[in-house]
C-alpha positions in Angstrom: -37.0 -82.6 25.0 -37.4 -83.8 28.6 -34.6 -82.8 30.9 -33.0 -85.6 32.9 -30.9 -85.2 36.1 -27.2 -85.6 35.3 -26.8 -88.4 37.8 -29.9 -90.3 36.8 -29.8 -93.5 34.9 -32.8 -95.0 33.3 -33.3 -98.4 31.5 -36.4 -99.0 29.4 -37.0 -102.6 28.3 -39.5 -104.2 26.0 -39.5 -107.9 27.2 -40.8 -110.8 25.2 -41.9 -114.3 26.3 -38.9 -115.9 24.5 -35.8 -116.6 26.4 -32.6 -118.4 25.7 -31.4 -119.9 29.0 -28.0 -121.5 28.5 -28.1 -125.3 28.2 -25.4 -127.5 29.8 -24.3 -128.8 26.4 -25.0 -125.7 24.3 -23.9 -122.3 25.7 -25.4 -119.2 24.3 -23.0 -117.7 21.7 -23.3 -114.0 21.3 -22.1 -111.9 18.4 -21.7 -108.3 19.5 -21.4 -105.8 16.7 -19.8 -102.3 17.0 -22.3 -99.8 18.4 -23.2 -97.1 15.9 -23.0 -93.3 16.6 -26.1 -91.4 15.7 -24.2 -88.1 15.3 -20.7 -87.0 14.3 -18.8 -86.5 17.6 -15.1 -87.4 17.4 -14.8 -87.2 21.2 -17.2 -90.3 21.5 -15.9 -92.3 18.5 -14.0 -94.7 20.8 -17.4 -95.9 22.2 -18.1 -97.7 18.9 -15.8 -100.5 20.0 -15.5 -99.7 23.7 -19.2 -100.3 24.6 -19.2 -103.8 23.0 -15.9 -104.5 24.7 -17.4 -103.6 28.1 -20.3 -106.0 27.5 -17.8 -108.6 26.4 -15.8 -108.2 29.6 -18.9 -108.5 31.8 -20.2 -111.5 29.9 -16.9 -113.3 30.0 -17.5 -113.8 33.8 -20.9 -115.2 33.3 -21.3 -119.0 33.0 -23.1 -120.3 30.0 -22.3 -117.5 27.6 -19.6 -117.2 24.9 -18.8 -114.1 22.9 -17.7 -114.6 19.4 -14.1 -113.5 19.0 -13.5 -110.5 16.7 -10.7 -112.4 14.9 -13.1 -115.2 14.0 -15.4 -112.6 12.6 -12.7 -111.0 10.5 -11.5 -114.3 9.1 -15.0 -115.3 8.1 -15.7 -111.9 6.5 -12.4 -112.1 4.6 -13.4 -115.6 3.3 -16.7 -114.1 2.1 -15.0 -111.0 0.6 -17.0 -108.8 3.0 -16.4 -106.1 5.5 -18.2 -105.4 8.8 -19.1 -102.0 7.5 -20.6 -103.6 4.4 -23.1 -105.6 6.4 -25.9 -103.1 6.1 -28.9 -105.3 5.8 -30.3 -107.3 8.7 -30.5 -110.4 6.5 -26.8 -110.2 5.7 -25.9 -109.9 9.4 -28.2 -112.8 10.3 -26.5 -115.0 7.7 -23.0 -114.1 8.9 -24.1 -114.6 12.5 -25.3 -118.2 11.7 -22.0 -118.9 9.9 -20.2 -117.8 13.0 -22.2 -120.3 15.0 -23.8 -117.4 17.0 -27.2 -117.8 18.5 -27.8 -114.2 19.5 -26.8 -111.0 17.7 -26.4 -107.8 19.6 -26.5 -104.4 17.9 -26.5 -100.9 19.5 -26.2 -97.2 19.0 -25.4 -94.1 21.1 -25.9 -90.4 21.0 -25.0 -87.5 23.2 -27.9 -85.4 24.5 -26.4 -82.4 26.3 -24.3 -83.7 29.3 -25.9 -87.2 28.9 -25.3 -90.2 26.8 -28.2 -92.3 25.5 -27.2 -95.9 24.6 -29.7 -98.3 22.9 -29.2 -102.0 22.4 -31.1 -104.8 20.6 -30.6 -108.5 20.9 -32.0 -110.8 18.2 -32.4 -114.6 18.2 -30.5 -115.7 15.0 -32.5 -118.9 14.7 -35.9 -117.2 14.5 -35.1 -113.6 13.8 -37.2 -112.5 16.8 -36.0 -109.5 18.8 -35.7 -110.8 22.4 -34.7 -107.5 23.9 -34.8 -103.8 23.2 -33.2 -101.7 25.9 -31.9 -98.2 26.4 -29.7 -96.7 29.1 -29.3 -93.0 29.8 -26.7 -91.4 32.0 -23.7 -89.2 32.3 -21.3 -89.1 29.3 -18.5 -89.5 31.9 -19.9 -92.9 33.1 -20.2 -95.3 30.2 -19.4 -98.2 32.5 -22.6 -97.6 34.5 -24.6 -97.6 31.3 -22.9 -100.8 30.1 -23.7 -102.4 33.5 -27.4 -101.6 33.1 -27.5 -103.1 29.6 -25.6 -106.1 30.7 -28.1 -106.8 33.5 -31.1 -106.5 31.2 -29.4 -108.7 28.6 -28.8 -111.5 31.1 -32.3 -111.2 32.4 -33.7 -111.5 28.9 -31.5 -114.5 28.0 -32.6 -116.2 31.2 -36.2 -115.3 30.8 -36.4 -113.5 34.2 -35.5 -110.2 35.7 -31.8 -110.0 36.6 -30.8 -110.7 40.2 -29.5 -107.7 42.1 -25.7 -108.0 42.0 -22.6 -105.9 42.3 -21.6 -104.1 39.1 -19.5 -106.3 36.9 -17.8 -103.3 35.4 -15.6 -101.2 37.7 -16.3 -97.5 37.0 -12.9 -96.4 38.3 -10.8 -97.8 35.4 -13.6 -97.3 32.9 -13.4 -93.6 33.7 -9.9 -93.7 32.3 -10.1 -92.8 28.6 -7.0 -94.8 27.7 -8.3 -97.9 29.4 -11.6 -97.6 27.5 -9.9 -97.0 24.2 -7.6 -100.0 24.9 -10.5 -102.3 25.5 -12.1 -101.2 22.2 -8.9 -101.7 20.3 -8.3 -105.1 21.9 -11.7 -106.5 21.1 -11.3 -105.2 17.6 -8.0 -107.1 17.2 -6.0 -103.8 16.9 -3.4 -105.0 19.3 -0.7 -102.5 18.6 -3.1 -99.6 19.3 -4.4 -101.5 22.4 -0.8 -101.8 23.8 -0.3 -98.1 23.5 -3.5 -97.3 25.4 -3.0 -99.9 28.1 0.5 -98.7 28.8 -0.9 -95.2 29.4 -3.7 -96.6 31.5 -1.2 -98.5 33.7 0.4 -95.2 34.6 -2.8 -93.9 36.2 -3.4 -95.0 39.8 -7.1 -95.5 39.2 -6.6 -98.0 36.4 -3.0 -99.3 37.0 -3.9 -102.9 38.0 -6.4 -103.5 35.3 -4.2 -101.6 32.8 -1.3 -104.0 33.5 -3.6 -107.1 33.3 -5.0 -106.1 29.9 -1.5 -105.1 28.8 -0.5 -108.6 29.5 -3.5 -110.0 27.7 -2.6 -108.0 24.7 1.0 -109.1 24.7 -0.3 -112.7 24.8 -2.6 -112.1 21.8 0.5 -110.7 20.0 2.5 -113.8 21.2 5.0 -111.6 23.0 5.3 -114.1 25.8 8.2 -112.6 27.6 6.6 -109.2 27.9 3.3 -110.8 29.0 4.9 -112.9 31.6 6.9 -110.0 32.9 3.8 -107.9 33.4 1.9 -110.8 35.0 4.8 -111.6 37.4 5.0 -108.0 38.6 1.3 -107.9 39.0 1.2 -111.1 41.0 3.9 -109.9 43.3 2.2 -106.6 43.9 -1.0 -108.4 45.2 -3.4 -105.9 43.5 -6.7 -105.3 45.1 -8.6 -104.6 41.8 -7.7 -107.7 39.9 -8.7 -111.3 40.7 -5.8 -113.4 41.7 -7.1 -116.4 39.7 -7.2 -114.3 36.5 -3.5 -113.4 37.0 -2.5 -117.0 37.9 -4.4 -118.5 35.0 -2.8 -116.1 32.5 0.6 -116.6 34.0 0.4 -120.4 33.7 -0.7 -120.1 30.1 2.2 -117.7 29.4 4.9 -119.7 31.2 4.2 -122.8 29.0 5.5 -120.8 26.0 8.8 -119.7 27.7 12.2 -121.2 27.1 14.7 -121.6 30.0 16.5 -118.5 28.7 13.3 -116.5 28.7 12.6 -117.5 32.3 16.1 -116.2 33.3 15.5 -112.9 31.5 12.2 -112.4 33.3 13.8 -113.3 36.7 16.6 -110.8 36.2 14.3 -108.0 35.0 11.9 -108.5 38.0 14.9 -108.6 40.4 16.3 -105.4 39.0 12.8 -103.8 38.7 13.6 -102.7 35.1 10.5 -101.0 33.7 
């Protein structure tokens, strides 16, 4: 097998003439399935959900694209008496994708090759069944965020029908290098919120991922409808003026959260923040 430099990253793409540029009245809806491991390696099992989660985070900041929520997927599968693991055939996945209102289905896989990780991704148009993108990214096992960034760029380029514009990475490698943050993202986007909370709490204790750990901890509390906990984390985050988190993201979540609080809840949060109770 050909040896690759440890720091090198390569992306190979098979473009097609088809593209799905987002229309003003019809955004592209993407269904991202868990990425499949091609070998048994418990140390990389978290990537099954973490890689799709990284793509979801990147896409959430791109206009014209909506990622189908995992809870919506789970509800539909329950109604159909199916499980995600049971969707083995491509036809079954295409049918479920259409029921979800998705226009593009994304599947992927990963495998360790020595010190490197090879990630492959395929995007299919659910209306026609045509594969609009086949891509792969290769790089260090310790830098999954860099691989996800490459795949994200190629995906956006294929959806827009043009090469992606050079732009700063949408995925910050610093928090991604924190295993707890990665696992938390995977759990969150798989609607395993109690597991996500545990991982984000640990990520928030690491200086490299503290700000984003707290932001996603608050998002998870919101998903669990634990509004006091969410508002407390967001209030502390806003006061700390973090450099690695967008102020607008914190403000928007805080506004959403405060709408759910009672006057007594607000007093509790004010007291805790003033006393700096952890």
